[in-house]
C-alpha positions in Angstrom: 15.0 20.8 50.3 15.5 24.3 49.8 12.0 26.6 50.4 11.1 28.4 46.8 9.6 31.7 48.0 7.9 33.8 45.1 7.2 37.5 46.0 5.2 39.7 43.3 5.4 43.7 43.7 1.7 45.3 43.7 2.0 46.4 40.2 2.9 42.9 38.9 0.1 41.8 40.9 -2.2 44.3 38.9 -0.4 43.5 35.5 -1.5 39.5 36.3 -5.4 40.6 36.9 -5.8 42.5 34.0 -3.8 41.1 31.5 -3.6 38.9 28.6 -4.5 35.6 30.5 -2.0 33.3 28.3 1.0 36.4 29.0 -0.1 36.5 32.6 0.6 32.9 32.7 3.3 32.5 31.0 4.9 35.4 33.0 3.8 33.8 36.2 5.6 30.4 35.5 8.6 32.0 34.2 8.8 33.9 37.8 8.1 30.3 39.4 10.4 28.3 37.6 13.2 30.8 38.5 12.6 31.2 42.0 13.0 26.7 41.2 16.4 27.2 39.9 17.6 29.6 42.2 16.8 27.3 44.9 18.3 24.5 43.0 21.2 26.3 43.2 21.3 27.0 46.7 20.9 23.7 47.7 23.8 22.7 45.4 26.2 25.5 47.2 25.2 24.5 50.3 24.5 28.2 51.0 22.5 31.1 50.0 23.7 34.6 48.5 25.8 36.3 50.5 25.8 34.0 53.5 28.8 32.3 55.4 28.8 28.8 55.8 30.9 26.0 57.0 28.2 23.8 54.5 29.7 25.9 51.6 30.2 23.2 48.3 30.9 26.2 45.7 30.3 29.6 44.7 28.3 31.4 42.3 30.1 32.4 39.0 27.4 34.2 37.3 23.8 33.5 35.0 23.0 32.9 31.5 19.8 32.9 30.3 18.3 30.1 28.3 14.7 29.8 26.6 12.4 27.2 27.4 9.4 26.8 24.8 5.9 26.0 26.4 2.8 25.2 24.9 1.8 29.0 26.4 5.4 30.6 24.8 9.0 31.0 25.0 10.4 31.6 28.8 13.5 33.1 29.1 14.9 31.5 32.6 18.2 33.3 34.5 20.4 29.7 35.0 23.5 30.3 37.6 26.8 29.5 36.8 29.0 27.3 39.6 32.6 28.2 39.7 33.6 24.5 40.3 30.8 22.2 39.2 28.5 22.7 36.7 24.9 23.3 38.1 22.2 20.8 37.2 18.2 21.6 37.5 15.3 19.1 37.1 13.8 21.2 34.6 15.5 21.1 31.8 16.1 17.3 32.6 13.0 17.1 32.2 12.7 19.3 29.3 15.3 17.2 27.5 12.8 14.1 28.1 10.3 16.0 26.5 12.4 17.5 23.6 13.5 13.8 22.4 10.0 12.8 22.4 8.8 15.9 20.4 11.5 15.1 17.8 10.7 11.2 17.9 6.8 12.2 17.1 7.8 14.5 14.6 10.2 12.1 12.6 7.7 9.4 12.7 5.2 12.2 11.6 7.1 12.1 8.4 7.5 8.4 7.8 4.0 8.3 8.1 3.9 10.1 5.4 2.8 13.7 6.9 4.8 16.8 4.6 7.4 18.7 6.7 5.2 22.1 6.3 2.3 20.1 8.0 4.2 19.2 10.7 5.9 22.3 11.2 2.0 23.6 11.3 1.2 20.8 14.1 3.8 21.3 16.2 3.5 25.3 15.9 -0.1 24.7 16.9 -0.3 22.1 20.0 3.6 23.2 21.5 3.8 26.4 20.6 7.3 25.5 19.2 8.0 26.9 15.5 10.1 24.3 14.0 10.8 25.0 10.1 10.2 22.4 7.5 13.9 22.6 6.8 14.7 21.7 10.2 12.1 18.9 10.2 13.9 17.6 7.4 17.1 18.0 9.4 15.7 15.8 12.3 15.1 13.2 10.0 18.7 12.7 9.7 18.5 11.1 13.3 17.3 8.1 11.7 20.8 7.2 9.4 22.4 5.3 12.3 19.3 2.8 12.5 18.6 2.7 8.6 22.8 1.8 8.2 22.5 -0.7 11.3 19.6 -2.3 9.7 21.3 -2.0 6.0 24.6 -3.7 7.2 23.5 -6.4 10.0 24.5 -9.8 9.3 22.2 -12.1 7.4 24.4 -15.3 8.5 22.0 -16.6 10.9 19.2 -16.2 7.6 18.3 -19.1 5.6 16.1 -17.4 3.1 15.0 -20.0 0.9 12.3 -17.6 -1.2 13.7 -14.7 -2.2 11.4 -12.0 -3.6 13.2 -8.6 -5.3 11.7 -5.7 -6.9 12.3 -1.9 -7.6 10.5 1.1 -7.6 11.4 4.8 -8.6 11.8 8.3 -6.8 12.1 11.6 -8.3 15.0 13.3 -6.4 17.4 16.6 -6.8 20.8 15.5 -8.0 23.2 18.9 -8.6 20.2 20.7 -9.3 18.8 18.9 -11.9 15.7 16.8 -11.0 16.8 12.2 -11.5 14.8 9.1 -11.6 16.5 6.8 -8.5 15.7 3.3 -8.3 14.9 1.9 -4.9 16.0 -1.7 -4.7 14.3 -4.1 -2.1 14.7 -7.6 -1.2 12.1 -9.6 0.9 12.6 -13.1 1.9 10.0 -15.9 3.2 12.7 -17.5 5.8 13.1 -21.2 6.7 10.8 -20.8 9.6 8.3 -19.1 7.1 8.3 -15.3 8.8 8.9 -12.9 5.8 11.3 -10.4 6.2 13.3 -7.3 4.4 16.8 -8.4 4.3 18.0 -5.2 2.0 17.0 -2.2 0.2 19.4 0.3 -1.6 19.4 3.8 -4.0 20.7 3.2 -7.4 20.5 5.4 -10.2 19.0 2.9 -12.7 17.8 -0.7 -12.4 20.4 -2.2 -15.0 23.3 -5.1 -14.6 25.6 -3.0 -12.0 23.2 -2.2 -9.2 21.3 -5.9 -9.0 24.5 -7.4 -9.2 25.7 -5.0 -6.5 22.6 -5.2 -4.4 22.5 -9.0 -4.7 26.7 -9.2 -3.9 26.0 -7.1 -0.8 23.1 -9.4 0.3 25.6 -12.5 0.1 28.5 -10.5 1.8 26.4 -10.2 4.4 25.8 -13.9 4.9 23.0 -14.6 3.0 22.8 -18.5 1.8 22.2 -18.5 -1.7 18.2 -19.2 -2.2 15.8 -22.0 -3.6 13.9 -19.8 -5.9 14.2 -16.0 -6.4 10.4 -14.7 -7.5 10.6 -11.4 -9.7 9.4 -9.8 -13.0 11.3 -10.7 -16.0 14.0 -7.3 -15.8 16.9 -8.9 -17.9 19.1 -7.4 -15.3 17.6 -9.5 -12.2 18.0 -12.5 -14.3 21.7 -11.7 -15.4 22.4 -10.7 -11.8 21.1 -14.0 -10.4 23.1 -16.1 -12.9 26.3 -14.1 -11.8 25.7 -13.9 -7.9 23.4 -16.9 -7.1 23.8 -19.6 -9.9 21.6 -22.5 -7.8 18.6 -20.2 -7.6 15.8 -20.9 -9.9 13.6 -18.1 -11.1 10.1 -17.7 -10.5 8.8 -15.2 -13.3 5.8 -13.6 -11.5 2.4 -14.5 -12.4 1.3 -11.2 -12.5 3.4 -9.6 -14.3 3.8 -12.5 -16.9 -0.5 -11.9 -17.4 -0.3 -8.4 -17.8 2.6 -8.9 -20.3 0.2 -11.2 -22.3 -2.6 -9.3 -21.8 -0.6 -6.4 -23.0 -0.1 -7.7 -26.2 -4.0 -8.9 -26.8 -6.8 -7.2 -29.0 -9.4 -5.8 -26.6 -12.4 -7.9 -27.6 -10.0 -11.0 -26.6 -9.2 -9.9 -22.9 -11.7 -10.7 -20.9 -12.0 -14.2 -22.0 -8.1 -15.2 -22.1 -7.6 -13.4 -18.7 -9.8 -16.0 -16.8 -8.5 -18.7 -19.0 -4.9 -18.0 -18.3 -5.7 -17.8 -14.7 -7.1 -21.4 -14.3 -3.7 -21.8 -15.9 -1.9 -20.7 -13.2 -4.0 -21.9 -10.7 -4.0 -25.7 -11.5 -3.3 -28.1 -9.0 -0.4 -29.5 -11.4 2.0 -28.7 -14.1 0.5 -31.3 -16.1 -2.7 -29.7 -16.1 -1.2 -26.2 -16.5 0.3 -27.3 -19.7 -2.5 -28.9 -21.1 -4.8 -25.4 -20.2 -1.6 -23.5 -21.9 -2.2 -25.9 -25.1 -5.8 -25.6 -25.5 -4.8 -21.7 -24.9 -3.0 -21.8 -28.2 -5.2 -24.5 -30.3 -8.2 -21.7 -29.4 -6.4 -18.6 -30.5 -4.0 -20.5 -32.8 -6.0 -18.9 -35.7 -6.3 -16.1 -34.7 -3.7 -13.3 -36.4 -4.1 -10.5 -33.9 -2.9 -13.2 -31.3 0.3 -14.2 -32.6 2.6 -11.6 -30.6 0.4 -12.8 -27.4 0.6 -16.5 -27.8 4.3 -16.5 -28.5 5.1 -14.3 -25.1 2.7 -17.2 -23.4 4.8 -19.9 -25.2 8.5 -18.3 -24.0 7.5 -18.0 -20.7 5.6 -20.4 -19.8 7.9 -22.6 -17.9 9.7 -20.0 -16.2 6.3 -18.5 -14.6 5.6 -22.6 -13.3 8.6 -22.9 -11.1 6.6 -22.8 -7.8 4.8 -25.8 -9.3 7.8 -27.9 -7.7 5.9 -27.4 -4.3 3.3 -29.4 -3.4 1.6 -27.2 -0.5 -1.1 -25.4 -2.6 -1.1 -22.6 -0.5 2.8 -21.9 -0.1 2.7 -22.1 -4.1 -0.1 -19.7 -4.1 2.0 -17.4 -1.7 4.9 -17.4 -3.8 4.0 -17.6 -7.3 3.9 -13.7 -7.8 5.6 -10.6 -6.4 2.4 -9.5 -4.8 4.1 -9.0 -1.0 6.6 -6.9 -2.1 4.7 -4.8 -4.6 1.9 -3.7 -1.1 5.4 -2.5 -0.1 6.0 -0.8 -3.2 2.3 0.8 -3.0 3.0 2.1 1.0 6.3 3.8 -0.2 4.6 5.6 -2.9 1.9 6.5 -1.3 4.3 7.7 1.4 6.4 9.5 -0.9 3.2 11.7 -2.8 3.2 14.2 0.3 7.1 14.7 -0.8 6.5 14.8 -4.2 10.4 15.4 -5.7 13.2 14.4 -2.9 15.9 17.1 -1.9 18.8 14.6 -2.8 19.4 10.7 -3.0 20.2 10.4 0.9 16.5 11.6 1.4 15.6 8.5 -0.2 17.5 6.2 1.4 16.4 7.8 4.7 12.9 8.0 4.7 11.9 5.2 1.9 14.3 2.8 4.0 12.5 4.1 7.6 9.6 2.8 5.9 10.6 -0.3 4.7 11.8 -0.9 7.8 8.3 -0.3 9.7 6.9 -2.3 7.1 9.2 -5.1 7.8 8.7 -4.9 11.7 5.0 -4.8 11.5 4.8 -7.8 9.1 7.4 -10.1 10.6 5.1 -10.6 13.4 2.2 -12.0 11.2 1.1 -15.4 10.4 3.8 -17.6 9.4 3.6 -19.2 5.6 4.9 -22.5 7.1 6.3 -24.3 9.9 10.3 -25.0 9.9 9.2 -28.8 10.0 7.0 -28.3 7.1 9.6 -26.3 5.0 12.0 -29.3 5.9 9.6 -31.7 3.9 9.6 -29.1 1.1 13.2 -28.4 0.9 13.6 -32.0 0.1 10.8 -32.2 -2.4 12.2 -28.9 -4.1 16.1 -29.4 -3.7 16.7 -31.5 -6.9 13.7 -29.4 -9.5 15.4 -26.3 -8.5 18.8 -27.1 -9.4 17.6 -28.5 -12.4 15.4 -25.5 -13.2 18.1 -23.0 -12.9 20.5 -24.7 -14.8 17.9 -24.9 -18.1 17.2 -21.2 -17.1 21.2 -20.0 -17.2 21.3 -22.1 -20.6 18.7 -20.5 -22.1 20.0 -17.1 -20.6 23.4 -17.9 -22.5 21.8 -18.3 -25.9 19.1 -15.4 -26.0 
């Protein structure tokens, strides 16, 4: 290996000893690295400068300057050019690996909810390297490939009998106008009991077109018709279900249903009614739940202010009880609400709060999609809701009931 020699003049030694410490270290490091590069060049050429040798493999062809950002400042290195074969140095190989790690860390900071402006300050402080917030935003576009692969992955392997869907909204600029964008998410419990995010997308609104397009995309990727879909009572979700997954029964989220009823209830009755409704939702059998519902109707039926609330209860009762076809109480409890996806939505909102208004709809898809994938990966290894053998027993119990419920719900939807 070629020996590296560093020679300093008397003036340079005095400058190092009397000058600013960081500047002196930067000066010495720059000189050392330039000597390392020069030695590497001689080793690859097979001969020193102005040396005639039979071992020579190539010839020099000038130099070019290349900056190297370090904690102590930017170093300017003199990188040799070779006439035939490109010059290679381990310095920049290591630098590229470090730079890649830095970029990955910066992107992860943004996904974790750190604003691009704060990322800029942190990197400047830790690395002595300046990255503008617009540069950080551009680096986040490196996520596009991973996100598209996730959203386009085939679902032919996935039997997802229980599908949970919801939408949340984010502000984004489009054509210089701030608009609200709907971020649709589908999460499922698979037949092996593992939960997984199946897909997500951004639409202008949560309407019939967006939900039909969203469900159709899942189906095109190979998703089989689920046994049951859990969601709030958004009409477009129900319409899309009927069009794309006609064999799926709808479970109305009991938490949303409870809120709908209490919103129509006078304040002085809310606390008592809430306790009784929770007893109804947690009943062990459908007969017991119906008895509690009838008791509520009789108890509050003579109160004029309760008419709207009781009407909501009567109209939505059976759709909120679809899950009662499942005999296992722990499984039933997990599937009676869309709380699983609501927790994801809260995480999305927490991450988006530092951004405020997204610069464009693509950035909503990119950053919120990255958070969703991260959430899915983190929770897919958590405890299973059931084993495959247990699901097989559940499937035998519910298949006929779910088809009958789906048929009834479609008839009611058409009549509405």
